[in-house]
N, C-alpha and C positions, 0 to 999 in steps of 0.2 A: 504493500500500500504506500510505502515511501513516507510514512509519517515520522517526523523526528520528535520523539516524546521528551517533554520537559518535566512533567510531573503528572500524577494521577491521584484522584481523591474520590471516594464513593463510587458513583456510577460513571464518572467522567475521566477522560484522558485529555491532557492539555499538551499541545505541541509547542515547539520553540517559537512559533510566530503567535503564540497565545490564543490559538483557536481551540475551542472546546468541542469535544466529541463525546457522544453517549456510547459507552462500550456495551453494545447490545449482544455481544457474544462472550462477555466475561473472560476475555483472554483464552477462549476455547474452554469454557466451563471450569475455569480455575478460580476466578474472583467472585465466588458466590456471595461473600459478604462485602462486595465492592472492593475498591482499591484502598489500601492503607487503613483498614478498620482500626479504630483507636485501641481496642483491647488487644488486637494482634500486634500492633506496633509497640504497645507498652510491654507486652511479654517478650518481644524481640530485644528491646532495649535493656530490659532487666537481665536477660540471659547473656547478652553481649558483655555486660559488666561483671558477670561471674566467670565464664570461660567459653572458648570456642572449641575447636577440635582438640582433643587431648590424646586419643588413641584409636587405632583401628576398631571398628564396631564390634562390641561384644567382649572386649578384654577388661574394660573398667565398668563399674556400676555408675551410671549417670542418671541423676534424678529426673531430668527432662524426658529421657527415654522411658524409664519405668513408670513414671506418673502418667504419661500419655498412653502407654500400653494398657495400664489398668483401666483408664477411662474408656478407651476404645473398645476393649473386649467386654466391658460391662454392658455395652449396647448391642452385642452380637449374640447369636445362639451359643449355648454352653460349649459345644464342641469346637467352636472357633475361639480358642483360648490362648493361642500363642501367636505372637506377631514378629515378623522379621522386617525391619525397616530398611528401605533402600532410598534412592534419590529420584526415581521417576517411574512412570507407568510401565514403560517397556522393560525396565529392570525388574519390576514386580512380576511381570509375566515370565521373564527369563528364569527367575528364581522358582516360580511355580512349576514350570515345565521340568526343571531339574529335580525338584522335590517329588513330582509325580513319577518320574522315571526311577528315582532312587528307592522310593517306597514300594512301588509295585514290581520292580525288576523287569518292567516291560518298556518298549520303545516306540510303540505306535501311538499316534495322536489323531484325533478327529476334530476338525474345525468346520467353519461354515463359510460358504460363498458370501463375499462382500463384508465379511467380518474384518475388523482391524484391531491389531494387538501391539503395534509398534514397529519400528524400523531396524532394530538390531537383528542379528542373524536368526536367532531362535524365534523371536516374536514375529519377524517377517515370514518365517517358515509356516506359521499358522494363520497368516493374514490372507484372506480369500480374494485377492485381486491380482491377476497375472501381470498387469501392467507395472505393478510395483515389484513383483517377485522376479520376473523374467531376467532383468539385468544382472541378478545376483545368483542365478542358478549355478551349481547345485546348492540347495539349502538342506535343511534337515530331511533325511529320508523318512519314508513311511508315514507321511501326513496325508490324510484323506479328507476331502471337502464334501460336505452335504449341503443341501438347500435349507436355508433358514425357514422355520415354521412349516416344514414338510415332514410328515411321518415316513415318507419313502426313504429307504436307505438307513434307517436307524439300526438295522441289523449289522451295519458296518462296525458299530460299536460292539466289540466282541471280547473274548477272553485274552486276546493279545493287546488290547488297548490299555495304555497307561492312563490316559486322561482324555476327556472331551473339554475343549476350551471354547468359551462363548461369552458374548455380551448379552445381558438381558434385554437391552435395547441397542440395536446396531447403530452406533453413532456416525462414524465416517461413511458407513454404507448407505446412509440416507435417512436416519432417524426411524428405524423400523422396530417397533416393539415386538417382543416374543409373545406368542399366544400362550396364555397361562396353562391350558391343558397340554399343549405341546411341550412346554418347558418341563412340566411335571413328568411327561412321558420320557424325556431325555434323562431326567434324574432317576426314574425307575429303571431305565435300561442300564444306566451305569451301575446301579446297585445289583442288578441281575448278574452282570458279568465281572464285577469287581474292579471296574474302571473308576477313576476319580473324576469328579466334576469340578473344573476350574471356572469360576465365575469372574469375569473381567468387569468390575464395577468402577473402572478408572474414571469414566465420564458420568456414570449414573449415580455415583455415591454422594453422600452428604446433602441430602434433601433436594437434589436437583430434580428428581421425579415426583416429589411430594412425600415420600417416605425417606427415612434416614438412608436406607439402602434399598435398591429395587428388590432384593431377595425377600424383603418383608411384604412386598406387594404380591409376590408370586407364591408365597407359602412353601418355599423350598430352602434347604440349607446346602450350600456347596461344600465340597471337601476342602477346597482352597479358594480363598477370596482375595482378589487383587484390587488395590486401591491406589489412588494418586490424585492428580489435578487439584480439586478443591480442598484436598486434605490439608495442605500446608498454609492455607490462607494467603497465598502469593509467594510462599517460599518453596524451594524444590523438596518434594517429599513423596514417597511411595511406600507401599508395604504389601507383603503377602501374608495371609493369616490362615492358620489351620489348627489342627488338634495336636496335643502333645504326642499322641501315638504316631501320627504321620511325621512330625518333626523329628522324632527319635532317629529316623533313618539318616538325618544329617549329622549325627553325632559320632559316626564311626565309618571306617573304610572309605576315605580317610577321615581323621578327626575334624579336619577343616573342609567340609564339603562345599561351603559357599561363603565367600569372604567379600566384604566391601569396606573400603577405607572410610568413606564419608557417609555411609548409610546411617540413618538415625542421628544426623548432625544435631547437636544440642540446640542450636538456634532454630532450626527447622522444627524440631520436636516441640520447643516452647511455643512457636507460632501455631503449630497444629493443635496443641493442647488448648490454647486460647480460642482457636477457631471452633473446635468441637464444643467447648463449654458454652460459647455464645450461641451456637446452633441449637443446643439443647435447652437454652434458657428462654427461648421464645418459640412460637409456633411457626417455624420456617417452612414446615411442610404445608401448612395452610396457605402461606404466601405463594409457594410454588403452584399450588392448585388454582389460586386466584389469578396468577399470571396467565396460566393456560386458559382460564375462562375468558379473560379480557382479550387475549390474543385471538381466540376463535371468534369472539364477538365483533372485533374491529376489522379483521382482514376479510373483506367481502368482495374485493375487486374481481371482475369476471375472469381475468386471466390467471387467477390463482386456482390451480387445479385441486390442491388439497393442502390443508394444514394438518400435520400428523405429529405424533409424539405424546409425551406424558409430562405433566407438570411444567417446569420451565426448561425442559429439553425438547424443543420443538423444531420442526422444519416446515418451511413454506415452499411447496412445489409449484413452479411456474411452467408456463406453456413450452418454452424452449430455452436453450442456453443463451441465445442472443438477448432475449428479454431479461433473463436472470442477470447477465453481466451489466446491462444498462441500469437495472434497478439498484444493484449493489453500488455501482459507481455514482448514481444520482443521489443515493442516500448518504454516501460518504461526503459528497459535496455539500450536503445539508447538515453534516455533523453527526451522522449516525453510522457507527461501524458495524457492518454486517460481513458475512463471509459464506463460502461454500462448505460442503463436506467433501472429503477427499475423493469419494467414489461417485459423486453425483454432481453434474454441472448445471442441473436445473433446480436444485434444492438450496434455498437460502436458510442458513442456520439462524435460529432465534433462541438465544440463551442468555437473557438479561440477568444481571445480578439479583439475588433474592431480596436485596434491600431497596430495590428501585421503588420510588414513590409512584402511586397510581397516576398522578397528574402527568409525570414524565413518561410513564409507560403509555398512557393514552396519546399524548402528543407525538411520541415517536412512532407509534403504530399508525396514526393518521397520516404521518408523512410517508411511511412505507407504502401504505395503501394507495395514497395519492400518486406516488411515483410508479407504482404498478399500472395504474389506470392511464397515466400520461404516456408511458412508453409502450403500452399494448395497443 
């Protein structure tokens, strides 16, 4: 976009020429509490005055890590009781893939067409879009792709499968929610054959969809849960979460199965802790649902094919890619930051911060709707 950022506050980003922009995509679902939330900034400053990095993750006991792990796991199903902190979403998925292989002793993975799990080698191997995969072949072997929301092919998940990895709502694939019955069928099939279910909630987590995690909406518990994006309140942070029993396999042969220097950085953990405390202190799930209601009510232009998604993780499907590009560019000129998803050039991402005031939400949506009408 070529914007030179000078500062950011709440729902706004300000450029070096002092122009104000509404961040309507929250830095791609990261800034759910807006930019520089006061409680997050306070926690960061307090931790900076204590210590920064002191040792490779796991060697020393650090209060920011343990306190945040306690709070996070208290909000999850009982079996999701141990947390491994990393720096990003793709690292969380990499760790989850390794953990699944080590625990099961298997090497086969099942993933889904148009799914997205990151751009490092392992995460890219289970990302379901050839245009991104082909330049880097060969990737991990024995990865099988099925159609999302289709019962056809679930028998591919078999006794040789280490894990199934999936998003409950495909984000970069075009904001496609999983059907509840189908997701439960995937969970049941994994149980039948002893495969693990890895749920990638990197984009859906932390009230983005109206519940703290999308797993709460679907009534299922994964074997491994992957988190990032909004987790750190604007700081780099990720995690994969599982049971003590599954994590035991990381303790031997070799004793250091997975190592990260900066994972669980104390400043990021302090920011993440403050973020989650704030999210739990108010009804942010209700705010996400209200955002969805207003978006669906306001976006009525004839060239809008569909508004889909859940909560404040929404996508506006337009008639063709030319119109989509014109609308995104026109909105940017009016001070509203929009963007595409990676796998779709006709879908405009709508993911405003959960703290956005209704008046600003209404005015932004009216501008978006108007630009669609003008350019169609």
